[in-house]
C-alpha positions as CSV (number, residue, x, y, z in Angstrom):
1,X,-20.8,31.7,-16.5
2,X,-23.4,30.6,-13.9
3,X,-23.0,26.9,-14.9
4,X,-19.2,27.0,-14.4
5,X,-19.5,28.8,-11.1
6,X,-22.1,26.2,-10.0
7,X,-19.9,23.4,-11.2
8,X,-16.8,24.7,-9.4
9,X,-18.7,25.4,-6.2
10,X,-20.2,21.9,-6.2
11,X,-16.9,20.3,-7.0
12,X,-15.1,21.8,-4.0
13,X,-18.0,21.8,-1.5
14,X,-18.8,18.1,-2.3
15,X,-15.1,17.2,-2.1
16,X,-14.6,19.1,1.2
17,X,-17.5,17.1,2.7
18,X,-15.9,13.9,1.6
19,X,-12.4,14.6,2.8
20,X,-13.3,16.4,6.0
21,X,-16.3,14.5,7.3
22,X,-16.5,11.1,5.6
23,X,-12.8,10.4,5.2
24,X,-10.7,12.2,7.9
25,X,-13.5,12.2,10.6
26,X,-15.6,9.1,10.0
27,X,-13.1,6.7,8.5
28,X,-10.0,7.7,10.5
29,X,-11.1,9.6,13.5
30,X,-8.4,12.2,13.0
31,X,-10.4,14.6,15.2
32,X,-13.5,14.6,17.3
33,X,-16.7,16.7,17.5
34,X,-19.9,16.9,19.5
35,X,-23.0,15.0,18.4
36,X,-24.6,18.4,17.5
37,X,-21.8,19.3,15.1
38,X,-21.8,15.7,13.8
39,X,-25.5,16.1,12.8
40,X,-24.7,19.5,11.2
41,X,-22.0,18.0,9.0
42,X,-24.4,15.1,8.1
43,X,-26.8,17.7,6.7
44,X,-24.0,19.8,5.2
45,X,-22.6,16.7,3.4
46,X,-26.0,15.8,2.1
47,X,-26.6,19.3,0.7
48,X,-23.2,19.6,-0.9
49,X,-23.1,16.1,-2.3
50,X,-26.8,15.9,-3.4
51,X,-27.5,13.0,-5.7
52,X,-24.0,11.4,-5.0
53,X,-24.3,11.5,-1.2
54,X,-22.7,8.6,0.6
55,X,-23.5,7.5,4.1
56,X,-20.5,8.6,6.4
57,X,-20.9,5.3,8.2
58,X,-20.9,3.1,5.1
59,X,-18.2,5.1,3.5
60,X,-16.0,4.8,6.6
61,X,-16.4,1.0,6.7
62,X,-15.6,0.7,3.0
63,X,-12.6,2.9,3.4
64,X,-11.3,1.0,6.4
65,X,-11.6,-2.2,4.4
66,X,-9.6,-0.5,1.6
67,X,-6.7,0.3,4.0
68,X,-6.8,-3.1,5.6
69,X,-6.7,-5.0,2.3
70,X,-5.2,-2.5,-0.2
71,X,-4.7,-4.1,-3.7
72,X,-5.8,-7.5,-2.6
73,X,-9.0,-9.3,-3.8
74,X,-10.7,-8.0,-0.5
75,X,-10.1,-4.4,-1.4
76,X,-13.5,-2.8,-2.3
77,X,-11.8,-0.5,-4.9
78,X,-8.5,-1.3,-6.4
79,X,-7.3,-1.0,-10.0
80,X,-5.5,-4.3,-9.4
81,X,-8.9,-6.0,-9.3
82,X,-10.5,-4.2,-12.3
83,X,-9.8,-4.2,-16.0
84,X,-10.8,-0.5,-16.4
85,X,-11.9,2.5,-14.4
86,X,-15.6,2.0,-15.0
87,X,-15.5,-1.6,-13.7
88,X,-13.7,-0.3,-10.6
89,X,-16.4,2.4,-10.1
90,X,-19.2,-0.1,-10.5
91,X,-17.4,-2.5,-8.0
92,X,-17.1,0.4,-5.6
93,X,-20.8,1.1,-5.9
94,X,-21.7,-2.5,-5.3
95,X,-19.4,-2.7,-2.2
96,X,-21.0,0.5,-0.8
97,X,-24.6,-0.7,-1.3
98,X,-23.8,-4.1,0.3
99,X,-22.4,-2.3,3.4
100,X,-25.1,0.3,3.5
101,X,-27.9,-2.3,3.4
102,X,-26.1,-4.8,5.7
103,X,-25.9,-7.4,3.0
104,X,-22.3,-8.3,3.9
105,X,-20.9,-9.3,7.3
106,X,-18.4,-6.8,8.5
107,X,-15.9,-7.5,11.3
108,X,-16.4,-5.5,14.5
109,X,-13.0,-3.9,14.2
110,X,-14.2,-1.9,11.2
111,X,-17.4,-0.6,12.9
112,X,-15.9,1.1,15.9
113,X,-16.6,4.8,16.7
114,X,-18.6,5.5,13.5
115,X,-21.0,8.4,13.0
116,X,-24.5,6.9,12.7
117,X,-27.8,8.7,11.9
118,X,-29.8,5.8,10.5
119,X,-33.1,7.7,9.8
120,X,-31.3,10.5,8.0
121,X,-29.2,8.1,5.9
122,X,-32.2,6.1,4.9
123,X,-33.8,9.2,3.4
124,X,-30.6,10.6,2.0
125,X,-29.8,7.3,0.2
126,X,-33.3,6.8,-1.0
127,X,-34.2,6.7,-4.7
128,X,-36.6,9.6,-4.1
129,X,-33.9,11.8,-2.7
130,X,-31.5,11.1,-5.5
131,X,-34.1,11.7,-8.2
132,X,-35.1,15.0,-6.4
133,X,-31.5,16.2,-6.7
134,X,-31.2,15.1,-10.3
135,X,-34.4,17.0,-11.2
136,X,-33.0,20.1,-9.4
137,X,-29.7,19.9,-11.3
138,X,-31.5,19.5,-14.7
139,X,-33.7,22.4,-13.9
140,X,-30.7,24.5,-13.0
141,X,-29.1,23.7,-16.3
142,X,-32.3,24.5,-18.3
143,X,-32.5,27.9,-16.7
144,X,-28.8,28.9,-16.7
145,X,-27.1,27.0,-19.5
146,X,-26.2,29.4,-22.3
147,X,-24.7,26.8,-24.7
148,X,-25.6,23.1,-25.4
149,X,-22.0,22.0,-24.7
150,X,-22.5,23.0,-21.1
151,X,-24.8,20.0,-20.6
152,X,-21.7,17.8,-20.9
153,X,-21.0,18.8,-17.3
154,X,-24.4,17.5,-16.1
155,X,-23.4,13.8,-15.8
156,X,-20.4,14.8,-13.7
157,X,-22.7,17.0,-11.5
158,X,-25.1,14.1,-10.9
159,X,-22.3,11.6,-10.1
160,X,-19.8,14.0,-8.6
161,X,-18.7,11.7,-5.7
162,X,-18.0,8.9,-8.1
163,X,-15.7,11.1,-10.2
164,X,-13.8,12.2,-7.1
165,X,-13.4,8.6,-6.0
166,X,-12.3,7.5,-9.4
167,X,-9.5,10.2,-9.6
168,X,-8.0,9.0,-6.4
169,X,-8.7,5.3,-6.3
170,X,-7.7,4.7,-9.9
171,X,-5.2,7.3,-11.0
172,X,-3.4,7.6,-7.7
173,X,-2.8,3.9,-7.7
174,X,-1.3,4.0,-11.2
175,X,0.5,7.4,-11.7
176,X,2.5,9.8,-9.6
177,X,5.5,9.8,-7.3
178,X,6.3,8.0,-4.0
179,X,7.6,9.5,-0.7
180,X,7.3,6.2,1.2
181,X,7.9,2.6,0.0
182,X,4.7,0.7,0.9
183,X,3.3,-2.8,0.2
184,X,0.7,-1.3,-2.2
185,X,0.5,0.8,-5.3
186,X,-0.6,4.1,-3.6
187,X,1.1,7.1,-5.1
188,X,0.9,10.9,-4.8
189,X,-0.8,12.0,-7.9
190,X,-0.2,15.8,-7.8
191,X,2.7,17.8,-6.4
192,X,0.5,20.7,-5.3
193,X,-3.0,19.4,-4.7
194,X,-5.5,22.2,-5.1
195,X,-7.7,20.2,-7.4
196,X,-8.5,17.4,-4.9
197,X,-8.0,19.3,-1.7
198,X,-5.1,17.1,-0.5
199,X,-6.8,13.8,-1.4
200,X,-4.3,13.0,-4.2
201,X,-1.4,12.7,-1.6
202,X,-2.4,9.0,-1.5
203,X,1.0,7.6,-0.8
204,X,1.4,9.9,2.2
205,X,-2.0,9.0,3.4
206,X,-1.4,5.2,3.2
207,X,1.8,5.7,5.2
208,X,0.0,7.9,7.9
209,X,-3.7,7.1,7.6
210,X,-4.8,9.0,10.7
211,X,-2.7,12.1,10.1
212,X,-4.9,15.2,9.8
213,X,-2.4,16.7,7.3
214,X,-2.1,14.7,4.1
215,X,0.9,16.8,2.9
216,X,4.4,15.7,4.0
217,X,6.9,17.7,2.0
218,X,7.2,21.4,2.0
219,X,5.5,21.9,-1.3
220,X,2.6,19.4,-0.6
221,X,-0.1,21.8,0.3
222,X,-3.2,20.3,1.9
223,X,-5.8,23.1,1.9
224,X,-8.2,21.2,4.2
225,X,-5.6,20.9,6.9
226,X,-5.7,24.7,7.4
227,X,-9.5,24.7,7.5
228,X,-9.2,21.9,10.1
229,X,-6.8,24.1,12.2
230,X,-9.3,26.9,12.0
231,X,-12.2,24.8,13.1
232,X,-10.1,23.4,15.9
233,X,-9.3,27.0,17.1
234,X,-13.0,27.8,16.9
235,X,-13.7,24.7,19.0
236,X,-16.0,23.2,16.4
237,X,-13.7,20.1,16.4
238,X,-11.0,18.9,18.7
239,X,-7.6,17.7,17.6
240,X,-5.3,15.7,20.0
241,X,-2.5,17.7,18.5
242,X,-1.8,19.9,15.5
243,X,1.1,18.3,13.4
244,X,3.7,20.7,11.9
245,X,4.2,20.6,8.1
246,X,6.7,17.9,7.4
247,X,9.9,19.2,5.7
248,X,12.3,16.3,6.4
249,X,11.8,14.2,3.3
250,X,14.5,14.8,0.7
């Protein structure tokens, strides 16, 4: 039981860090926060993502490139450019590493207003850090696993962020339904998205990239939107406005 609780906690905490801090805040600037809170969420993201931690700055640049060049050869992660999901995941990793280590020239328009904590990111993205987390995960499984089949979850735990990215970036560009006609393949993968905390409303997101609420129709529940509203009321973050749940799409 401990393994499954740990897996579920890591799944959602890691995913929350991705969608709240790296995606909605870093990439799209859907809200603002103080530098103190920004550093807090750097650390929170590192702790919750562990061995699959991604620099919010590098993630934001890569994601902005994705929106600017969706489904073209300049898109850092599109099923249109890969023969299978594993090839896309490897291509995403390569694009991320190039941006992280400044091995590719990035236009200035993609680097504005980014969270940046260089010293912390260098440590968090280091081989030592990743191996430390992997060792910790393996030790946890050794202590708490009650059946050998539970070790099948270990590779997912180690590369949790890659699995989250693959679900949205591959499947939400191939399967689902469409609320908005766009010049790309982005679709809404799930009708009620509890599994991906709103991230699977990909068609909605490509239509309104900076919207803090990824849901558009009455049944499209975005759990993180309500957490954002709470953090706004607590003055942890600041929203320019709080959008009402959309109910006008038939």
